[in-house]
N, C-alpha and C positions, 0 to 999 in steps of 0.2 A: 504384190508387195509395193506399197506406196512409196513416191520418190522420197518423202521426208523419213520414212521408216528405213529405207535403204541407206540414207545418209547418216543416219543415226547408227545403225550397225558398222558401217565403215568407219565413222567417227571413234566407235568404241575399240575397233581393231587398230586403229591408228594410235590410240592411247596406250594400248598394250605394247604396241611395238616402240612406242616413246619410252615407257617404262623398261623394256629390254634394252634399248640403246644407252638409257641412263644407266642401267646395271653393268654395262660394258665398261664404264668408266672406272668402276672400283676393282681394280686389281688386275692381274694378267689373265688374259682370255685366249684360248686356241684361236689362231688367226683364220680358220676355216669358219669357226662359230661367230667370230667377229664379222666377217664379210656376210655371212648369211643373214645376220641380224640386221646389218646395215641395208642390205638389198630388201628385207621385210619392210624396213622402215620406209625405204623409198618408195616402194611399191604402195603401201598404205597411204602415203602422202599423195601419190598420183591419183589413186581410186577417190581419195577425199576431195582433191581439186576437181576431179571429174563430175563427182556426185554434187558439188557445190558451185559449179561454174555458171550458175544462173539460169542456165537452160533447164528445161524439166527434162532432166534424164531419166528415162525409163530403165527397166530391167534389161532390155535388149542391148541399149548402149553401154551398160555397166558390166555386162556379162563378161566380156573379156578381162577389162581390169580386175574383176572379182576373181576369176578363174587364176589370173597371174598372181594376185595377192595370196590366194590359197597354196599356190605352188611354192611361193617364196615361205610361207609358213611351215610348209611340209619340210623344205629344206633345212630351216632353221631348227625345227624338232629333230631332224636327223643329226645335225651337227652337235645338238646339245647331247644326245645319246652318244655320239661318238667321242666327244670331247672328255667324257667321263666325269671328272669332279667338277661341276660347274656350279656357281653361285646360285643359291636356292631362288634369290629374287629373279635372277635373270631366266632361270628355268620355268618359274612360275608364269612370268611375263610371256615367255615364248609359247607356253602350253595354252594361256588364256587366248592369245592371238590366234594360234593354230584352231582352237576349238570354235571361235567366233567365226573364222574364215571358212572353215569346213561347213559349219552350220548355215552360214550365208550361201555358200556355193550351192548346197543342197536345196535351199529353198528356191534359189534362182532357176536350177535345173528343172524342178518340179512346176515351175511357172507359176 
């Protein structure tokens, strides 16, 4: 996967994480869910910064940040399930971030 494609995919995940974080603002949210969404957003920002840091970062250098991003997305999905009655916008944003992160992780693992 080319570096620019990788960056686009990470940007897309970061946008989903942004949407999820924005959706947190509307109403009371389970503290565990809030923390996991904020962690997802932070991981997405870090991966985005690493992907766009000027150096041509390849898949190898981005493998670890992407793995961490996918784990954070997993945790946010679990927190959504456990929280029960979750705002639909928040749930959809978390699901999209999770799908994108999982798909990207699989692509990187396949090389």
